[in-house]
N, C-alpha and C positions, 0 to 999 in steps of 0.2 A: 572606449570600452566601458561595458556595463557591468555593475557591480554584480557580485555574486549573488544567487538566490538560494536562500537556506529552507529546508523540507523537513518534515518529519513523516516516515512512512510508517503506516498501521495497518492492521487487518484483524479480523477475528476478535472484537472486544466482547461479543456475547453478553451484553447488558450486565457485565461484571463491573467491579471498581477497578476504575483507571489508576494506576500508580501515580503517585505524585511526581516521580521523575518524567514519565510520559508528559502529564500535563504541564511542568516546567519547559520540557521541550516544545511543546505545542504553543505555550505563550510566547516563546522567542521566535518561532519560525516564519518565514514569509509565506510559505504554502504547507497545507498539511494534506496528506494524500492517504485515504482510508480505502482499502480494497474489500469492503463489505463485510457481511455477519455483524451487524450492530444488535439486532434482535430486538430492539426496543427503541421508539423514537425519542424517549428522553437522551439516550446516550448519543444519537445523531445531533439533537438540539444543542447538547452540552459542547460537542465538538464544533459545530457551527457558531456557537456565542463565543467561543474561545479563539478561534482561529482567526487569523488575519484574512486568509483565503482558504478555502475547502474545495479540494477536488475528489469526489467519491462517486462510489457506485454501490449497488445493492448486492447482497449474498444470498445464498439459496436458503439461508434460514430466516432472511428478512420478509416480513409480511406485507401486505398492499399498502398499508400506510407509508413505508419506507420507500417500497419501489415508486410511488407517486412522488416521492421527492426527489429522485436521482434516477440516471440511467443504468442500465446493464453495464454499459462501457462508458466511461468517462474519458474525456480528451482535453489537453490544453497544450499549448507550446510556451516552454519556460525556457527562458535563455538560449532560444534557438533550438531546444530540443522539444520533439514532438512526444510528449507522454500519453500513454493510454493506461487506463485503470480497469480491470475486470476482477471479479472475484475469483472464478473458477477456471482453470485451463486444463482439466483433466488429468489422467494419470502422469506420473514424472516421466515414465517411458514415452517416448514420442512427443513431449512437451515442445521441445526446440522446433520440430518439423510442423507440429500444429500452429506454434506462435508466429513461425515464418510465413504461413499459408494466410493467417489471419491479420498480421500486423506487419509483415516483412515488405521489403521494397516493391514486390509485385502485386501487393495487395491494394484494394481499394481506398483504404486510409491508413496509409504506413505510419508507423511510430518507431521512434528510436530506443525508447524506453518502455517497457510493459511492466507495471507494478501489479501483482495478483496475490490472492490469499488462498484461503479454503483449507490448505494442508497443516497450517500452525508450524510448518518447517522453514526455517529461514533458507534463503536461496539467492544466489546471484552468480548467474552465468550469462553468456552471450549466445546467441543462436548461430549456425553457419551464415545465415541472411545479415547478420549484423544487429538484431534486435536484443538489447539488454534485457534479460529477465530478473525481477527483482521480488523476492517474497519476503516482508518484514518479519513473519511469524506471527505470533500474538503476544500482547503484554498481559493478558489475563488468564489464558488457557495454555499450557505448555504441552499438554498431552504426552506424547512419549519424549519430548525433547528435554534435555537437562535443565534449560531455563525458560522462562517467559523472555520475550524479545520483541523489540521495535528498532526502527534504524532511523538515523539521521543521513541526511545528504547535502549536497550544495551542487548547484550548477553554474559553473564559471566557465564563459567563452565556449559554450557548446559541450562541456565535459561534466559528465557526472562521477562525482566521488561519494561513495557509500560507506557509512560506519554502522556497524550492527551493534547493538547495545544489549547485553544480557542483564536481566534485571536481577537484583539481589534476592536471596532465598525467602525473604517476607514477602516478596511479590510473587511467589511461585504458587498460586492456588492451581488448582486443576487436579487432572488423573495422574 
């Protein structure tokens, strides 16, 4: 039996100050998954330096310097789970159908879990095809959400357990 793998799931940091609580989680995690929209190289480099392992993609607001460092879709196998990371999945309406077409069992490169960002809205559902869709929200820009958020997770014997973290009000910059 392999030990559980701990993850931090984050997206849409947008070159803003990352809360200390998130950095503490990053420091403890086996793997950090970032679903894009870093918007500056310094933020990417800070995550890369502090992470034991980083699985990341670029987002729609990331320039060529960041796109040169990571793929549009990042993939890894973690504890027997195939994880894919992409920034944007399109509108919430039809998301499950698109995710199944792109990452479901009949796709060219199936995934068990798809971590995505872009909307800043925390999300955790499973498609009809069985792909787990997880959006950690944003730890730095809550937009119309009540809180800035990120997620921690563990992979144990092929099962993913996810916990959403709402950041305290002092960490709620944004609109």
